[in-house]
N, C-alpha and C positions, 0 to 999 in steps of 0.2 A: 715656815712649813718644816715639820719635824722630820728629821731624816729617818729612814728605816734602819732598823738594827743591822741588817745584813750589810747596808752600805756602810755604816759606821765601821762595823768590822772589817771590811775591805779597806777602808781608808787607813785603819791601824796597821793592817798588813802591809799596804804600800809604804807607809811611812817607816815601818821597820826595814822594809826592804832597801829604800834608799838611804837610810840612815847607816846602814851596814856598808855602804859604798861611799860613804861621806857625801852624800847628795841631798839637796833639800826638796822635799815633796812638793812644797808649794810652787817652785819653779816649773816642775813637770806638769802640774795640774794647769798652770797658765798656758803651757804649751798645748795641753789638750783643749783647753778652752777656745784658743784661737784656731786651731787646726781645722782644715776643712774635712768634710766627710769623704771616705775613700769610695772611689768608683771602681766597678769591675775592669773598666778598659784602662785605667792607670795601674790597677794591681798587677794585671798580667802583661802590661805594656803592649796593648793591643796594636796601637798605630805603629809601634816600632816592628811588632811582629810581622805585620801585613805589608811592611815595606821592605822585607828582606828577600823578596823574589825579584831577582834581576837577570832574566833570560838573556842569552847571548844572541838570540834570533828573534824574529817576529813571527815564528811559526807557532800557533797557538798551543799545541799539546806540549811544548816545553815547559809550560807552566805547571802542568801536572807533574812531570818528571821532577822538576826541581823542588816542589812543595812536598812530594811524597818522600823524597830523600831527607828533606829537613825535618819532617815528622819521625822518620826512622831514627835520625841522630837524637832526637828528644826521648824517644823510647829507650835508646841505648844509655843516655844520661840517667834515666830512672833506674836502669839496671846498675849502673855504677854507684849510685846512691845506696842500693842495697849491699854492694860488695864492702862498701865502706863502713856501713853500720856493722856488718858481720866481722870485719877486721878489728873493730874497737870493742867488741862485745866481751864482757867479762863473764865467767862463769857460764859459757855457752852450753846450752841443752839441745836435745833433739827437736824439742817443740818450737824454739825460736829458729834454729837452723831451717827447719822444714817450712816454717812460715815465710821466711825471706826468700828461700829457693822458689816456693810457690808464687811469690810476688815476680819474681823474675820470669818464671814460666808464662804468667799472664800477660807480661809486656811482650815476650816473643810470640805468643798465641795471637794477640792483638795484630802484631805486624804480619804473620803468616797468613791469617785470614783475610787481611786486607790487601794482600799483594796482588789481587786481580786488578787493582787499580793500575799496576803496572803490566800486568800480563794481558788484560783485555781492553784496558781503559785508555790507550792511546792508539791513535791511527798508525799502522806500520809504515806507511810511507812518510808521514811527518817525523816519526822517530828517526828513520834511517836518513833524513836530510839534517835534522838539527843536531844529531849525535856527532857529525863531523866538526861541528864548531866547539865541542867540548874537549877534544884532544889536547893533552893526553891525560885529562882528568877521568877517574874511574872510581866506581863504588868500592873498588879494591883498596882504595887509599882511606877508608874508614878507620882511623886510628882507635876510635872508641870500640868498634867491633873486635879489634885485636886485644884491647884491653879487657874485654869480656872474657875472651878465650883465657888470657893470662890468669885472670881471677878465679876461673871456674876450674881450672885442672892441674895436676902435676905438670911442671913445664915440659918434662920429657915427652908427654903425650902430644905435644905440639911439633916435635921434631918430625921431620920427613920419614915416612915409615921404613925406607930402605936403608937408614942409617940409625934409626932409633935405638936398636939393641947395642950399638957401640957405647952407649952412654950408661952409666951405672944409676940403678935406681936411688941410690944413696949419694946424689951429687951435691956439690956445696955451691955457694953462690959464685965463685970464681968459675964453675963450669958453665954457668948460664950464658955467658958471653960466647963460649965456643958452641954450646947448643944452639944459640941463636942464629949462627952462621948457617945452621941447617934446618931453620925453621920452615915448616911445610909451604906456608903461603908464597915463598919466594918462586917456586916452581911455576906458579900461577901469573906470574908477570915477567915471564922471559919471552923474548922475540920468538915468534913461531918458526922463523926460517933459521935463525943463527944461534938461538940458545942464550943470547946475551941478555943482560938485564935491560928492560924498557925504560924509558924515561919516567913512566908511571911509577915504577919501582923506586927508581934513583930519587924522584922527588919524595916518595913516601919515606924513604930511609933518612934523608936529609933532615926531615921534619919530625920523626917519630922514633928512630932506632934508639937513641940515648935514652929517651923517655920510657920506651918499651922494656928495655934491659932493666932499668932502675925499678920499674914496676914489679917486673918478674922476681927480682931480688927481694923486693918488700913483701910479696905474696907467696914467696917460697913455702912458708908455713902458715899462710893465711888463705889460701886458695880454698875452694869449696871441699876438694878432695882432702886435703890436709886438715880442715876443720871437722869432717866427717870422721877422719881417722883419729882425732884427738878425743873422740867421744869413748865413752865406756863401751866394753864389748856388748854390753846389754843394750846400750842406746843404738849401737850400730846396727842392731837387728830390728830397729823401729821400721815397721813397714810403710807407713806414709812418707818417711824420709827417704827410704830406699826407692819408692815409686816417684818422688820428686826429683830425685837425682837422674833416674832413667829417663823421665820426661825431659828433663833439661837436656840431657845428652842427645835426645832425639830432636828436640826443638833446635837447638843450636848447630847441631852436626849433620843433621838430615833434612828437616823440613824447611829451615830458613835457606840453606845454601840451594837446595832443590827448587824452592820457589823461584829463586833467581835463574835456575838452569831451565825451568818451564819458559820464563820470559825470554831468555836467551834464545831457546829453539824457536820461539815464535817469530822473534825479530831478527835474529842473526843466521840462522841455519837456512841454507839454501841448497837445493839439490842441483848438481852433485856436489858442490863445495860450499864451505861455510865462510861467512863474513867474520872478519877479525873483530874482536870486541874493541871498545874504545881504549885506547893506549897499547893495543896489540896484546892484551892479556889473554892467555891460553885457556878459555873459559871451558872448552870441551874437556880438558884434562883436571882442571883446578876445581870445578863445581861438584862434579859426580861424587858422593861419599865412597862409592865402590873403589874408587881410584886412590883417594888419600886415606881411607881407613882411619880417619881421624875419630877416635872415641875417647872421650874424657875419662871414663870410668869403666875400663874393661873388666874389672873384677866383679861387676854387676851384671854381666851379661855372659850367656853360655857360648861355646865355640861355634854352634850353628848360627846364633844370632849375630855374632862378630862376622862371619864368613858371608853372611847374606846381607850385610850392613848397607841399607839404602836401596836395595835392588828392587824390592817390592813397590816402593814408592814410585821409582822411574817407570816401571811396567805399568801401573795403574793410573798414575797421575799424569805423567808426561806422554805416554804411548797408548794410553787407553786400553791396556791388556788387563785381563782379569787373571 
């Protein structure tokens, strides 16, 4: 049987490829000849994936809780994939930057719109039972979420707002370690009664602090804001890019934390007193954006928008006020 010209051409290209690496094409063709066909379940390691749910109780809805958090971390990994591409991109332009920020926005929007799985998809009484077996673990301990924040903004914007102005806009790598001591999220994992670090925070810092500080140094000039500011003045005026950055700010700093706030209100808030979150995290002060005033890109918002940051969402979505 005569080989088609396109097959012969591809064999020649393969031969050139392997010769350039000092390899023998015939050996690789033998490997291909004897290799089995790839299956969907092997490609995505389906059996392994479906074996990773190991609830701590026999309460049925704990399966929902653990699987949704695993899904969340996979979406976060997709986000980190985009940040790494941007950090390595040479000759970055507005079009490429916009496309990657848009991807991250889509990942977050998929999570935000699916969060009703957590808000309405579990039986409250079941949740209040199995949550006690998870102490002191908490979603607060998501290292990937902290990495997303670090890769998104000037590190100064993650410093607690009451001390943020003490640090210069023109900080260096050595300043990052000092700034990290005042990172905003620490206030969200302090004991409600004493103000001391919770075990949740102590565990988190033991595992991630060194890694996060190193990441902040690496992305000092590679975070989304730094990349945006590295563009020409003309490209910085690109409207789709500005809209993508603004949407990113809203998704990460308003819609995502307030999706959690809505869930916490449903499961943890009781009248007249609130139930402490797992690990004793201070969710009432930590989650609402109006307290943290965490804004990645303040230069892209006017004074009124910054003053009202997140308030409309709480009124309309959490408390059903128009």
